[in-house]
Every structure is written in C-alpha cells, then in structure tokens.
C-alpha positions in Angstrom: -62.8 32.2 -18.4 -64.9 29.3 -17.2 -66.9 29.2 -20.5 -63.6 28.9 -22.5 -62.4 26.1 -20.1 -65.6 24.2 -20.6 -65.5 24.5 -24.4 -61.9 23.4 -24.5 -62.5 20.3 -22.3 -65.6 19.4 -24.3 -63.6 19.7 -27.6 -60.8 17.5 -26.2 -63.2 14.9 -25.0 -65.1 14.9 -28.4 -61.8 14.6 -30.4 -60.6 11.7 -28.2 -63.9 9.9 -28.6 -63.9 10.3 -32.4 -60.3 9.5 -32.9 -60.4 5.9 -31.7 -63.8 4.3 -32.1 -63.2 0.6 -32.4 -59.4 0.7 -32.3 -58.7 0.4 -28.5 -56.3 -1.9 -26.7 -55.0 -1.5 -23.2 -51.3 -0.8 -24.0 -51.0 2.2 -21.7 -50.3 0.3 -18.5 -46.8 -0.8 -19.3 -43.9 0.1 -17.0 -42.2 3.4 -18.2 -45.4 4.8 -19.7 -46.1 8.4 -18.9 -49.6 9.9 -19.0 -51.4 13.3 -18.8 -55.1 13.7 -17.8 -57.1 16.8 -18.1 -60.1 16.3 -15.7 -63.2 17.8 -14.2 -65.3 16.8 -11.2 -68.2 17.6 -8.9 -68.6 16.8 -5.2 -71.2 16.9 -2.5 -70.2 17.4 1.1 -70.8 16.2 4.7 -70.3 19.7 6.2 -73.6 21.7 6.3 -71.7 24.9 5.6 -70.3 23.7 2.2 -72.9 23.4 -0.6 -70.9 22.0 -3.6 -67.5 21.8 -5.2 -66.6 21.9 -8.9 -63.1 20.9 -9.8 -60.9 21.3 -12.9 -57.3 20.6 -13.6 -54.9 17.9 -14.7 -52.7 15.0 -13.5 -49.4 13.8 -14.8 -47.8 10.5 -13.9 -46.0 7.3 -14.9 -46.3 3.5 -14.5 -43.4 2.1 -12.4 -44.5 -1.5 -13.1 -47.3 -2.8 -15.2 -50.6 -1.6 -13.6 -49.0 0.5 -10.8 -48.8 4.3 -11.4 -47.6 7.3 -9.5 -49.1 10.7 -10.3 -49.3 14.3 -9.3 -52.6 16.1 -9.6 -53.3 19.8 -9.5 -57.0 20.7 -9.2 -58.6 24.1 -9.0 -61.9 24.3 -7.0 -64.9 26.5 -7.3 -66.7 26.1 -3.9 -70.1 27.4 -2.9 -70.4 27.7 0.9 -72.4 29.5 3.6 -70.9 32.5 5.4 -73.2 32.0 8.4 -74.4 28.5 9.3 -77.6 29.6 10.9 -79.1 31.7 8.2 -80.2 30.6 4.7 -81.2 34.0 3.3 -79.9 35.9 0.2 -76.3 37.0 0.4 -75.3 34.3 2.8 -73.6 32.1 0.2 -70.1 32.8 -1.2 -68.0 31.4 -4.0 -64.5 30.4 -3.0 -61.6 29.5 -5.2 -59.0 26.9 -4.0 -56.1 24.9 -5.3 -55.1 21.3 -4.3 -51.9 19.5 -5.3 -52.2 15.8 -4.5 -49.7 12.8 -5.0 -51.7 9.7 -6.1 -50.8 6.0 -6.2 -53.1 3.8 -8.4 -53.2 0.1 -8.9 -55.1 -1.2 -12.0 -56.3 -4.6 -10.7 -58.5 -5.5 -13.7 -56.8 -5.1 -17.1 -58.7 -6.0 -20.2 -58.2 -5.1 -23.8 -60.9 -2.4 -23.9 -61.0 -1.2 -20.2 -59.3 -1.4 -16.8 -60.5 -0.9 -13.2 -58.3 0.8 -10.6 -58.2 1.8 -7.0 -56.1 4.8 -5.8 -55.1 6.7 -2.7 -53.5 10.1 -2.4 -52.3 12.8 0.0 -51.8 16.5 -0.5 -52.7 20.0 0.4 -55.8 22.2 0.0 -55.3 26.0 -0.1 -58.2 28.5 -0.4 -58.6 32.3 -0.3 -60.9 32.0 2.8 -61.4 29.0 5.2 -63.2 26.0 3.8 -65.6 25.3 5.6 -66.0 28.9 6.9 -65.2 27.8 10.5 -62.2 25.7 9.3 -58.8 26.7 7.8 -57.5 28.1 4.5 -54.5 25.7 4.4 -55.4 22.1 4.9 -54.2 18.5 4.6 -56.3 16.5 2.2 -56.6 12.7 1.7 -58.3 10.9 -1.2 -59.5 7.4 -2.0 -61.0 6.5 -5.4 -62.3 3.6 -7.5 -62.7 4.0 -11.2 -62.2 2.7 -14.7 -60.6 3.7 -18.0 -62.3 2.9 -21.3 -59.7 2.7 -24.1 -60.5 4.6 -27.3 -57.1 4.0 -28.9 -53.8 2.4 -27.8 -52.9 5.7 -26.1 -56.1 7.5 -25.3 -58.8 6.5 -22.8 -61.7 8.1 -21.0 -61.5 7.8 -17.2 -64.4 7.9 -14.8 -63.7 7.7 -11.0 -65.7 7.9 -7.9 -63.8 9.7 -5.1 -63.9 10.4 -1.4 -61.8 13.4 -0.4 -61.4 14.7 3.1 -60.3 18.3 3.7 -59.0 19.6 7.0 -59.3 18.1 10.5 -61.7 15.3 11.3 -64.2 17.6 13.1 -66.8 20.2 12.2 -63.8 22.3 10.8 -63.3 19.7 8.1 -65.3 18.3 5.3 -65.8 14.8 3.8 -66.6 15.1 0.0 -68.0 12.5 -2.2 -68.1 12.9 -6.0 -66.5 11.9 -9.2 -64.0 12.9 -11.9 -64.2 12.6 -15.6 -60.8 12.6 -17.4 -59.3 12.0 -20.8 -56.0 10.1 -20.4 -53.2 10.6 -23.0 -50.4 8.0 -22.6 -47.0 8.3 -24.3 
C-alpha cells in the first residue's frame, strides 16, 4: 500500500515538473480559483516518547480574494513512538496510524510571476488508534502555523514546499510540538 502511494506521488510530481518547464506564471492566486494539493511530509517532535511522523494526504481549497485562500486538509499519519518512556530496548517502539482534518487560512504575501511566498494558520483534530504520545489522548485538538512557497511550473500547476509547526494535544507532557515540512503539487482550476 505505501509503496504504491509513494510511486503514485512520485509519478505525479515528475509529470507536473515535466509538463511546465519554462512556461510558468502566477495566475492561480485570483479570487474564485479552486485548488487541489496532494502532499507528503515528515516531522520531528518535542515529546521524547514520539520518534517521528510521516504524513500523506491532500488539501482542497479556494481563493476568496487575490492571495487569500481557505482550505481543508486531510492527512494520514504514520507515527513511530515509544510504548514505555524509560526503556529503549527492542519491542518498545510501535507504529501508530492517525488521521487529521485541518481547516487552513493562507495569505500569499509575495506574488511574483514564477513563485509566491505564503504564511498560514490552521485548526483541526487529530485522531489515532492509540494515544499520541502514549501518555496523551487518541482524540486531540491540533493547531498549525506554516511558512512556505510555491514555484509555478505552468499557469495552473506549482510545486509547494512549506515548513510547519504543528501542536497536538494539551500544552503539557501529554501533547507534542512537531516541526517539519510538506511537499505538495498544487493543481489550480
């Protein structure tokens, strides 16, 4: 399943890159433009019980005015975490799956012909099969803040790279601050 997902995302990224070499202009920020972004990401964490997080999913949204977009993101997570915080031996790590729907507002404050730079904030939920971190909860509130850029390949296709902070759960040892990034291909129509 994961191998097929990786191959599909790689094929989509390669097709988007090849389709628009040298043809790009930033026409995808106009009011009324809809977009779809398949994306992947990787995160490190502040909580010593969470080792790493890999994300995959998509976002759909629209521009309400030029440069200001509202979107809804759905990400799946593959998380590696410790079962017991005091032991580092074999069998102590587990893989946990999770899902996170997030509403995101982005403002594109630098808009050039070939690229733009944006900042965004979001709020949503984080739902896992077991508590994340292990001494936390399986249903959590999550907040994000991100800074990133789109590089336009064509009028309607861009590659997006964003650095992101995401907080999961309470602001205590039962929660986790996560720092990482997302890579996406944005299709605007």
